[in-house]
N, C-alpha and C positions, 0 to 999 in steps of 0.2 A: 474386446480384448484390452483396449485402453492404451494410454501413452506409457511406454516402458522406458522412455528417456529420463535421465536425471537432470536434464537441462531445465533451468528456471523458466517459467512462463510468464509473460506479460500479457494482460488482457486489455483490449481497448473497446470502448463502446462506439456508438454512432455520434455524429456531429449533431447537436441540438442547439437551439437558439433561445436567447432571453433578450429583454429590452427591445422588443419590436424588431428583431432581426439584426440588431447592431452588435451583438456579442455572441460568438460561437463558443460552445462548451463541448469539450471532449472528455468523457469520463474514462478512467483507466484504473487498473490494479497492477502496480509495479511490483515485481518479485524482488527487486533490489533498487537501491538508490542509483540513479543514472541521469545522463543528459538526454533530453528529447529534442529533436529538431523537427519542425513542421514546415513544409513548403506547400503553399496553396497555388494550384495552377488553374487557369481558366480552360474553357473547352478547346481552345487552340493550342494548349500546352505551354502558354506563357506564364512564368512565375509572377504572381501578383502580391504575394505576402510571404514573409519568412519569419520564423520564431524559433529561438533557442531557449530552452529552459531546463534547469536542473530540477528533478523531482525526487522526493524521498520515497522509500519503500512503503507500500501500502496503497490504499484506495484514496483517490483524490480526483480533481478535475483540472484540466488545462483550459484557459480561456484566451480567446484572441478576438481582436476588434475587426468587425466586418463592415463598418460604416462606409469605408471607401470603395467597397466592392459593388459593382453594378448588379442588377438582377440577372440571374443566370445560373448555370451549372458549373460546379467546381470540383476538383479532386484535391484532397489533402493527403500529401505523402508524409507519413510519420516515421521517422527514423529513431529506433530505440536499440542501443547497442549495435549488434550486427543484423538486426531484423528491420524489415521495411513493411509498413502497413499502409493501406490506401483506403480512404473513406471518401465517398462521394456525398456532396450536399448541394442544396439549391438555395440561393438567395432570391427571395421574392417578396413582393408587396411593399417595397420601399416607396415612400412618397417622393415624387419628382419635385425638384426645386425650380424656382423661377416661374415667370409668367407662362411660358410655353408648356412647362410641365404641369402646371395647374390647369391649363386649358385642356391638355390631353387627358388628365385625370377625370375631368367632367364628362368627357365622351366615353371613357371606359366604364363609368358607372351606369350609363344609359343602356 
């Protein structure tokens, strides 16, 4: 039957990564120019990252830095006009810093 509503539709993709997991990329197709707010929460529901960005109508990507996020599962709450989208993503495989992190990484490889 299809969508019979005349309401504009915004489409969002999944969260993907580039630069060895340091930058998250969210593809979108905006039906109109609008403000987009992204709030990233950890698995305990704590807000760990927030981003507000104006986007033009059409297809594009939003990028946000994930360098400061620990390995684990996250939810990105994306607010576009009066709609809320949620995308789950996992940060994994980041190298641990410092002497102790390097020691643990040697054991992980074994």
